[in-house]
BAVOTOR-133582 format. One record per residue (C-alpha): residue number from 1; residue in three letters; chain; x, y negated, z negated. Coordinates in steps of 0.1 Angstrom, whole numbers, plus 2048, in hexadecimal, padded with zeros to 3 digits. Layout:
N
- NUM|Ala|A|X|Y|Z
...
END
This chain:
476
- 1|Unk|A|266|E65|1B5
- 2|Unk|A|264|E6B|193
- 3|Unk|A|244|E62|180
- 4|Unk|A|243|E48|166
- 5|Unk|A|225|E46|14B
- 6|Unk|A|232|E27|13A
- 7|Unk|A|23E|E04|141
- 8|Unk|A|261|DFD|149
- 9|Unk|A|265|DDA|149
- 10|Unk|A|273|DCB|12D
- 11|Unk|A|25B|DB9|112
- 12|Unk|A|259|D92|114
- 13|Unk|A|276|D83|0FF
- 14|Unk|A|279|D5D|0F8
- 15|Unk|A|255|D54|0EF
- 16|Unk|A|250|D77|0E0
- 17|Unk|A|22E|D86|0D3
- 18|Unk|A|21B|D64|0D1
- 19|Unk|A|21D|D60|0F8
- 20|Unk|A|214|D84|0FC
- 21|Unk|A|1F8|D86|0E4
- 22|Unk|A|1E9|D64|0F3
- 23|Unk|A|1E9|D72|117
- 24|Unk|A|1DC|D96|10A
- 25|Unk|A|1BE|D83|0FD
- 26|Unk|A|1BA|D6D|119
- 27|Unk|A|1BA|D87|133
- 28|Unk|A|1A2|D9C|11F
- 29|Unk|A|189|D82|11C
- 30|Unk|A|18A|D75|13F
- 31|Unk|A|18C|D96|152
- 32|Unk|A|176|DA3|13B
- 33|Unk|A|15C|D89|142
- 34|Unk|A|160|D8C|166
- 35|Unk|A|159|DB1|168
- 36|Unk|A|13A|DAC|154
- 37|Unk|A|12F|D8F|169
- 38|Unk|A|136|DA6|189
- 39|Unk|A|123|DC3|17B
- 40|Unk|A|103|DAB|179
- 41|Unk|A|109|DA0|19D
- 42|Unk|A|10B|DC9|1A7
- 43|Unk|A|0EA|DCA|194
- 44|Unk|A|0DA|DAE|1A5
- 45|Unk|A|0E4|DBA|1C8
- 46|Unk|A|0DC|DDF|1C3
- 47|Unk|A|0B8|DD0|1B6
- 48|Unk|A|0B6|DBD|1D6
- 49|Unk|A|0B9|DDC|1E9
- 50|Unk|A|09F|DEF|1D6
- 51|Unk|A|088|DD7|1D7
- 52|Unk|A|08C|DC3|1F7
- 53|Unk|A|091|DE1|212
- 54|Unk|A|07C|DFC|21E
- 55|Unk|A|080|E1F|210
- 56|Unk|A|095|E29|232
- 57|Unk|A|0AA|E0C|22E
- 58|Unk|A|0B2|E15|20A
- 59|Unk|A|0B7|E39|211
- 60|Unk|A|0D0|E2F|22D
- 61|Unk|A|0E1|E16|218
- 62|Unk|A|0E5|E2D|1F8
- 63|Unk|A|0F0|E49|20F
- 64|Unk|A|10B|E33|221
- 65|Unk|A|117|E29|1FC
- 66|Unk|A|11A|E48|1EF
- 67|Unk|A|12E|E58|20D
- 68|Unk|A|147|E3A|20B
- 69|Unk|A|147|E3D|1E5
- 70|Unk|A|150|E64|1EB
- 71|Unk|A|169|E5A|204
- 72|Unk|A|17B|E41|1F0
- 73|Unk|A|17C|E58|1D4
- 74|Unk|A|18E|E77|1E6
- 75|Unk|A|1A6|E61|1F6
- 76|Unk|A|1B1|E53|1D2
- 77|Unk|A|1AF|E77|1C0
- 78|Unk|A|1C0|E8A|1DC
- 79|Unk|A|1E0|E9E|1CD
- 80|Unk|A|1F0|EA1|1F2
- 81|Unk|A|203|E85|203
- 82|Unk|A|1EB|E6C|1F2
- 83|Unk|A|200|E74|1D1
- 84|Unk|A|225|E7A|1E0
- 85|Unk|A|222|E61|1FD
- 86|Unk|A|20F|E49|1EA
- 87|Unk|A|221|E28|1F9
- 88|Unk|A|220|E36|21F
- 89|Unk|A|1FD|E42|21E
- 90|Unk|A|1F2|E26|20B
- 91|Unk|A|201|E0F|226
- 92|Unk|A|1F0|E24|241
- 93|Unk|A|1CF|E20|231
- 94|Unk|A|1D2|DFB|22C
- 95|Unk|A|1DC|DF9|253
- 96|Unk|A|1BF|E11|25D
- 97|Unk|A|1A6|DFF|249
- 98|Unk|A|1B0|DDD|254
- 99|Unk|A|1B2|DE3|27B
- 100|Unk|A|18E|DF5|279
- 101|Unk|A|180|DD5|269
- 102|Unk|A|190|DC1|286
- 103|Unk|A|187|DD8|29C
- 104|Unk|A|160|DDD|293
- 105|Unk|A|157|DBC|27C
- 106|Unk|A|159|D9B|291
- 107|Unk|A|161|D7E|27B
- 108|Unk|A|154|D5C|28C
- 109|Unk|A|16A|D41|28B
- 110|Unk|A|158|D27|273
- 111|Unk|A|160|D10|256
- 112|Unk|A|182|D0D|24E
- 113|Unk|A|18C|D2D|260
- 114|Unk|A|181|D17|282
- 115|Unk|A|199|CF9|279
- 116|Unk|A|1B5|D11|26C
- 117|Unk|A|1B1|D22|292
- 118|Unk|A|1AE|CFE|2A1
- 119|Unk|A|1CB|CF0|28D
- 120|Unk|A|1E4|D12|298
- 121|Unk|A|1DB|D0C|2BC
- 122|Unk|A|1E6|CE6|2BA
- 123|Unk|A|206|CF2|2A3
- 124|Unk|A|210|D08|2C2
- 125|Unk|A|213|CE9|2D9
- 126|Unk|A|21D|CCD|2C1
- 127|Unk|A|233|CE1|2A8
- 128|Unk|A|230|CDF|283
- 129|Unk|A|21B|CC7|270
- 130|Unk|A|209|CBB|252
- 131|Unk|A|1E2|CB1|254
- 132|Unk|A|1C2|CAE|23F
- 133|Unk|A|1C3|CD1|234
- 134|Unk|A|1E2|CE7|22D
- 135|Unk|A|1F3|CF0|24C
- 136|Unk|A|207|D0E|23F
- 137|Unk|A|1F0|D2B|24E
- 138|Unk|A|1E9|D18|26F
- 139|Unk|A|20F|D16|271
- 140|Unk|A|213|D3C|26C
- 141|Unk|A|1F5|D43|284
- 142|Unk|A|207|D2C|29D
- 143|Unk|A|227|D3F|29A
- 144|Unk|A|213|D5E|2A2
- 145|Unk|A|1FE|D4D|2BF
- 146|Unk|A|21E|D3F|2CF
- 147|Unk|A|22B|D63|2D6
- 148|Unk|A|20A|D78|2DC
- 149|Unk|A|1EF|D5A|2E9
- 150|Unk|A|1DD|D47|2DA
- 151|Unk|A|1C1|D5F|2CD
- 152|Unk|A|1AF|D61|2AD
- 153|Unk|A|1B2|D8C|2AE
- 154|Unk|A|1D7|D83|2AD
- 155|Unk|A|1D1|D72|288
- 156|Unk|A|1BC|D8D|27F
- 157|Unk|A|1DC|DA3|286
- 158|Unk|A|1F0|D8E|271
- 159|Unk|A|1DA|D93|254
- 160|Unk|A|1DD|DB7|258
- 161|Unk|A|204|DB5|255
- 162|Unk|A|1FF|D9E|239
- 163|Unk|A|1EB|DB8|226
- 164|Unk|A|206|DD1|22F
- 165|Unk|A|220|DBA|21F
- 166|Unk|A|20B|DB2|200
- 167|Unk|A|201|DD8|1FC
- 168|Unk|A|226|DE2|1FD
- 169|Unk|A|233|DC5|1E1
- 170|Unk|A|213|DD0|1CE
- 171|Unk|A|21C|DF2|1CB
- 172|Unk|A|241|DE9|1C6
- 173|Unk|A|235|DD0|1AB
- 174|Unk|A|21D|DEA|197
- 175|Unk|A|23A|E06|19B
- 176|Unk|A|254|DF2|18A
- 177|Unk|A|23B|DE5|16E
- 178|Unk|A|225|E05|166
- 179|Unk|A|233|E22|17A
- 180|Unk|A|22B|E38|199
- 181|Unk|A|209|E44|18F
- 182|Unk|A|1FC|E22|186
- 183|Unk|A|209|E12|1A2
- 184|Unk|A|1FB|E2E|1BC
- 185|Unk|A|1D6|E22|1AC
- 186|Unk|A|1DF|DFC|1B2
- 187|Unk|A|1E7|E04|1D6
- 188|Unk|A|1C8|E18|1DE
- 189|Unk|A|1B4|E00|1CF
- 190|Unk|A|1C2|DE3|1E5
- 191|Unk|A|1BF|DFA|1FF
- 192|Unk|A|19C|E03|1FE
- 193|Unk|A|18C|DE3|1ED
- 194|Unk|A|173|DDA|208
- 195|Unk|A|173|DB6|207
- 196|Unk|A|199|DB5|20B
- 197|Unk|A|193|DC9|228
- 198|Unk|A|179|DB6|237
- 199|Unk|A|18C|D94|230
- 200|Unk|A|1A5|D9F|24C
- 201|Unk|A|193|D93|267
- 202|Unk|A|18B|D73|259
- 203|Unk|A|1A7|D57|25F
- 204|Unk|A|1A4|D49|23E
- 205|Unk|A|1C5|D40|228
- 206|Unk|A|1BD|D57|20B
- 207|Unk|A|1D2|D74|219
- 208|Unk|A|1F1|D62|21F
- 209|Unk|A|1F0|D50|1FD
- 210|Unk|A|1EB|D70|1EC
- 211|Unk|A|207|D7E|1FD
- 212|Unk|A|21F|D64|1F2
- 213|Unk|A|211|D64|1CF
- 214|Unk|A|219|D89|1CE
- 215|Unk|A|23C|D84|1DD
- 216|Unk|A|244|D6B|1C4
- 217|Unk|A|23E|D85|1A8
- 218|Unk|A|24F|DA2|1BA
- 219|Unk|A|26C|D89|1BD
- 220|Unk|A|26D|D83|196
- 221|Unk|A|26E|DA7|193
- 222|Unk|A|288|DAF|1B1
- 223|Unk|A|2A1|D97|1A6
- 224|Unk|A|29B|D99|181
- 225|Unk|A|2C0|D9E|17B
- 226|Unk|A|2C7|D7E|196
- 227|Unk|A|2B2|D64|17F
- 228|Unk|A|2BF|D48|191
- 229|Unk|A|2B9|D54|1B4
- 230|Unk|A|298|D61|1A9
- 231|Unk|A|28F|D3D|19C
- 232|Unk|A|298|D31|1BE
- 233|Unk|A|285|D49|1D4
- 234|Unk|A|267|D44|1BF
- 235|Unk|A|269|D1E|1C2
- 236|Unk|A|268|D1F|1E6
- 237|Unk|A|24F|D3C|1E8
- 238|Unk|A|235|D27|1D5
- 239|Unk|A|240|D06|1E9
- 240|Unk|A|237|D20|206
- 241|Unk|A|216|D26|1F6
- 242|Unk|A|20B|D01|1F2
- 243|Unk|A|20E|CFC|214
- 244|Unk|A|1F5|D15|218
- 245|Unk|A|1DF|D0D|1FB
- 246|Unk|A|1DE|CEA|1E7
- 247|Unk|A|1D8|D03|1C5
- 248|Unk|A|1FE|D0C|1BC
- 249|Unk|A|207|CF0|1A4
- 250|Unk|A|1EB|D00|18E
- 251|Unk|A|1FE|D1F|18E
- 252|Unk|A|222|D13|18D
- 253|Unk|A|224|D14|166
- 254|Unk|A|21A|D3A|167
- 255|Unk|A|23C|D41|17E
- 256|Unk|A|250|D27|167
- 257|Unk|A|248|D3B|14A
- 258|Unk|A|259|D58|159
- 259|Unk|A|280|D4C|14B
- 260|Unk|A|26F|D4A|129
- 261|Unk|A|25D|D6D|124
- 262|Unk|A|27E|D80|134
- 263|Unk|A|28F|D96|11D
- 264|Unk|A|2AA|D86|106
- 265|Unk|A|2A0|D65|112
- 266|Unk|A|2B1|D48|107
- 267|Unk|A|2A0|D24|107
- 268|Unk|A|2BB|D12|11A
- 269|Unk|A|2C1|D2B|136
- 270|Unk|A|29C|D30|139
- 271|Unk|A|296|D09|139
- 272|Unk|A|2B1|D08|156
- 273|Unk|A|2A1|D24|16B
- 274|Unk|A|27F|D15|165
- 275|Unk|A|28C|CF5|172
- 276|Unk|A|29D|D03|18F
- 277|Unk|A|27B|D11|19A
- 278|Unk|A|269|CF2|198
- 279|Unk|A|287|CDF|1AB
- 280|Unk|A|285|CF8|1C7
- 281|Unk|A|260|CF3|1C9
- 282|Unk|A|263|CD0|1CA
- 283|Unk|A|27E|CD0|1E4
- 284|Unk|A|26C|CE5|1FC
- 285|Unk|A|24F|CD0|1F8
- 286|Unk|A|261|CAF|202
- 287|Unk|A|24F|CAE|227
- 288|Unk|A|22F|CAC|213
- 289|Unk|A|23A|C8F|1F9
- 290|Unk|A|249|C7C|216
- 291|Unk|A|228|C83|22A
- 292|Unk|A|20F|C78|20F
- 293|Unk|A|227|C57|208
- 294|Unk|A|221|C4D|22B
- 295|Unk|A|1FF|C55|230
- 296|Unk|A|1EF|C4F|20C
- 297|Unk|A|208|C3A|1FC
- 298|Unk|A|20F|C4F|1E0
- 299|Unk|A|226|C6B|1D4
- 300|Unk|A|213|C8E|1D6
- 301|Unk|A|21E|CB1|1DC
- 302|Unk|A|1F7|CB8|1E8
- 303|Unk|A|1F7|CC4|20E
- 304|Unk|A|1CF|CB7|211
- 305|Unk|A|1BC|C9C|212
- 306|Unk|A|19F|CAF|200
- 307|Unk|A|1AB|CB2|1DB
- 308|Unk|A|191|C96|1D2
- 309|Unk|A|174|CA4|1E7
- 310|Unk|A|17C|CC5|1D6
- 311|Unk|A|17B|CB6|1B4
- 312|Unk|A|15A|CA5|1BE
- 313|Unk|A|148|CC5|1CA
- 314|Unk|A|156|CD7|1AB
- 315|Unk|A|144|CBD|197
- 316|Unk|A|124|CBE|1A8
- 317|Unk|A|107|CCE|192
- 318|Unk|A|0ED|CCE|1AC
- 319|Unk|A|100|CE9|1C1
- 320|Unk|A|113|CFB|1A3
- 321|Unk|A|136|CEF|1AE
- 322|Unk|A|132|CFD|1D1
- 323|Unk|A|136|CEE|1F4
- 324|Unk|A|118|CD4|202
- 325|Unk|A|120|CC0|222
- 326|Unk|A|102|CA9|219
- 327|Unk|A|119|C9F|1F8
- 328|Unk|A|132|C8F|210
- 329|Unk|A|116|C73|216
- 330|Unk|A|11A|C64|1F6
- 331|Unk|A|140|C5D|1F9
- 332|Unk|A|14B|C3D|20C
- 333|Unk|A|164|C44|22A
- 334|Unk|A|16A|C5E|242
- 335|Unk|A|16E|C84|237
- 336|Unk|A|192|C90|23B
- 337|Unk|A|1A3|C6C|238
- 338|Unk|A|1B6|C61|216
- 339|Unk|A|19E|C47|20E
- 340|Unk|A|17E|C5D|20D
- 341|Unk|A|191|C78|1F7
- 342|Unk|A|19D|C5B|1DB
- 343|Unk|A|177|C50|1DD
- 344|Unk|A|16D|C73|1D9
- 345|Unk|A|184|C78|1BB
- 346|Unk|A|179|C57|1AA
- 347|Unk|A|155|C60|1AF
- 348|Unk|A|15D|C82|1A0
- 349|Unk|A|170|C73|17F
- 350|Unk|A|153|C5B|17B
- 351|Unk|A|137|C78|17B
- 352|Unk|A|14F|C89|163
- 353|Unk|A|151|C6B|14A
- 354|Unk|A|12E|C63|14E
- 355|Unk|A|121|C88|145
- 356|Unk|A|13B|C9C|137
- 357|Unk|A|121|CB4|125
- 358|Unk|A|111|CBC|146
- 359|Unk|A|133|CC5|154
- 360|Unk|A|135|CDF|13A
- 361|Unk|A|117|CEF|142
- 362|Unk|A|121|CEF|169
- 363|Unk|A|142|CFD|15D
- 364|Unk|A|131|D1A|14C
- 365|Unk|A|11C|D21|16E
- 366|Unk|A|13B|D20|188
- 367|Unk|A|14F|D3A|174
- 368|Unk|A|13B|D57|17D
- 369|Unk|A|132|D4B|19F
- 370|Unk|A|155|D42|1A6
- 371|Unk|A|163|D67|198
- 372|Unk|A|149|D7D|199
- 373|Unk|A|138|D87|1B7
- 374|Unk|A|14C|D98|1D1
- 375|Unk|A|136|D8D|1F1
- 376|Unk|A|14E|D76|205
- 377|Unk|A|15B|D92|21A
- 378|Unk|A|138|D9C|224
- 379|Unk|A|12E|D78|226
- 380|Unk|A|148|D6E|240
- 381|Unk|A|147|D8C|257
- 382|Unk|A|121|D9D|25C
- 383|Unk|A|110|D85|246
- 384|Unk|A|0F7|D8F|22A
- 385|Unk|A|0D9|D80|23A
- 386|Unk|A|0D8|D88|261
- 387|Unk|A|0BB|D9F|266
- 388|Unk|A|0D0|DB4|280
- 389|Unk|A|0EC|DBB|267
- 390|Unk|A|0D7|DC0|248
- 391|Unk|A|0DF|DE5|241
- 392|Unk|A|105|DE0|245
- 393|Unk|A|106|DC1|235
- 394|Unk|A|0F3|DCF|214
- 395|Unk|A|109|DEC|213
- 396|Unk|A|127|DD9|218
- 397|Unk|A|11D|DC3|1FD
- 398|Unk|A|115|DE0|1E6
- 399|Unk|A|135|DF1|1ED
- 400|Unk|A|14D|DD1|1E8
- 401|Unk|A|13A|DC5|1C6
- 402|Unk|A|13E|DEE|1B9
- 403|Unk|A|164|DEE|1C4
- 404|Unk|A|167|DCC|1B6
- 405|Unk|A|157|DD5|194
- 406|Unk|A|16E|DF4|18F
- 407|Unk|A|18D|DE2|198
- 408|Unk|A|184|DC8|17D
- 409|Unk|A|177|DE5|162
- 410|Unk|A|197|DF7|168
- 411|Unk|A|1AD|DD6|166
- 412|Unk|A|199|DD1|141
- 413|Unk|A|1A3|DF4|136
- 414|Unk|A|1C7|DEE|146
- 415|Unk|A|1CC|DCD|12D
- 416|Unk|A|1BB|DE1|10F
- 417|Unk|A|1D3|DFA|113
- 418|Unk|A|1F0|DE5|115
- 419|Unk|A|1E4|DD1|0F7
- 420|Unk|A|1FE|DB8|0EA
- 421|Unk|A|21D|DCC|0FC
- 422|Unk|A|214|DBC|120
- 423|Unk|A|231|DBD|136
- 424|Unk|A|23C|D9A|142
- 425|Unk|A|22E|D9E|166
- 426|Unk|A|20B|DA4|156
- 427|Unk|A|20F|D85|141
- 428|Unk|A|214|D73|160
- 429|Unk|A|1F8|D7E|171
- 430|Unk|A|1E0|D77|156
- 431|Unk|A|1EC|D52|154
- 432|Unk|A|1E7|D50|179
- 433|Unk|A|1C4|D5B|175
- 434|Unk|A|1BC|D44|156
- 435|Unk|A|1CE|D26|16A
- 436|Unk|A|1B6|D2E|18A
- 437|Unk|A|197|D32|171
- 438|Unk|A|19F|D0E|15F
- 439|Unk|A|1A7|CFA|183
- 440|Unk|A|188|D09|192
- 441|Unk|A|173|CFD|173
- 442|Unk|A|179|CDD|184
- 443|Unk|A|17B|CE2|1A8
- 444|Unk|A|165|CF2|1C2
- 445|Unk|A|15F|D15|1C0
- 446|Unk|A|156|D32|1D9
- 447|Unk|A|158|D58|1D2
- 448|Unk|A|173|D5B|1EC
- 449|Unk|A|189|D43|1DB
- 450|Unk|A|192|D65|1C2
- 451|Unk|A|19B|D7B|1E0
- 452|Unk|A|1C0|D72|1DC
- 453|Unk|A|1C1|D7D|1B7
- 454|Unk|A|1B0|D9F|1BE
- 455|Unk|A|1D4|DAE|1C5
- 456|Unk|A|1DE|DA5|1A2
- 457|Unk|A|1C2|DB0|195
- 458|Unk|A|1C9|DD3|1A5
- 459|Unk|A|1EC|DD4|198
- 460|Unk|A|1DD|DCF|172
- 461|Unk|A|1C1|DE9|17C
- 462|Unk|A|1DB|E03|184
- 463|Unk|A|1E5|E0C|161
- 464|Unk|A|1C1|E09|156
- 465|Unk|A|1B9|E2B|166
- 466|Unk|A|1D1|E3B|14B
- 467|Unk|A|1B9|E2C|131
- 468|Unk|A|19F|E41|13E
- 469|Unk|A|198|E64|12C
- 470|Unk|A|199|E7A|14D
- 471|Unk|A|1BC|E8C|149
- 472|Unk|A|1B9|EA7|15E
- 473|Unk|A|1AA|E95|17B
- 474|Unk|A|1C1|E74|178
- 475|Unk|A|1E2|E7E|16A
- 476|Unk|A|1EA|EA1|172
END
């Protein structure tokens, strides 16, 4: 396979340089801020290790981190099959690391994950259904359970398959946009990111949601010469993602932008393609619309009864916009019902109207908590405070945060290297990140909510390697 060092994707067309300049500045500010905050969190975690642990534990944890870092570096820099058969070896690495996680790190069924597993078991007996939470992921689990048995391990193995598909499409997207060398780096970042590995054993919706977003981006490139078909496929994929998480309407404009930044785009054809994408999206969500009309008496594409609750949690200054079960006592009604959700939404809006300046301060606190810490993989698997897992959890926490900081730093370098000549795919990725940042200014935040964006950051980090000045090591 011939090596390419420059982008071969045509530059944005109809919206011209203005869109690219805005996206470049937005991406650089957002990813740069996240990178800075991630380093701060890394320093805090390292300080906790040095201050709160005995000398023996410090040596044990430090040695484990150094060994893991050396292995990580050797795997990426090796010039053998790691370079000549990058995709195959990268997928093997994804499979091995994910299967080891399933075998060695037990993930308890708690919180949303227990609910998804319960719904999957129910769907295997009753068939497809809609519920108070999105049922797309439980339905996928139910398909696997109906074939292989109702066992959470089968769901974890499904996560392994999802990671393989995501990695394959990530590599192809990066290769088409930036060339072979950058694509190999992007794939290895995704394959070896500790939190992405740890979440394999957790029955969360982030992995399938990330797969569907990656598939939509991949289709936009793969079917670039058949734009109407691409619009239909992207609309259907985004609708499928809405069944998994009720976040997709926020991201829809990013994908509707694609026809307008295509090379030599014209206004009318571009508008038609964007319209086709929107229609395909809405048609696939007609069951949700009908369900909401019957149960709520309103027209909506939200497959959840927790939108208002998420807004109430996200505007709660006492808990920094993070989940707090006791908050439900302040809302009339039963949680998980349309009435409760409507009451929660009214309470949140009243709070915003009464104290808008307080919300501005809260939004500033929520941003770093949402995007900077990479602790979710450790939190949901081995835990971060359990005494019997102290050494393991601290080691994994440091590795996770360090790897995330490296990916973010290289993503900043990648954006800087592209400057105002960004490929359309990167424009879409930046708009996705910006849209999510704005959305989570209002709704609930958790660090794991940025998990499905990390594969996109890995794509942008690939060309960042080329910005480093180590030609003999990185570019030979």
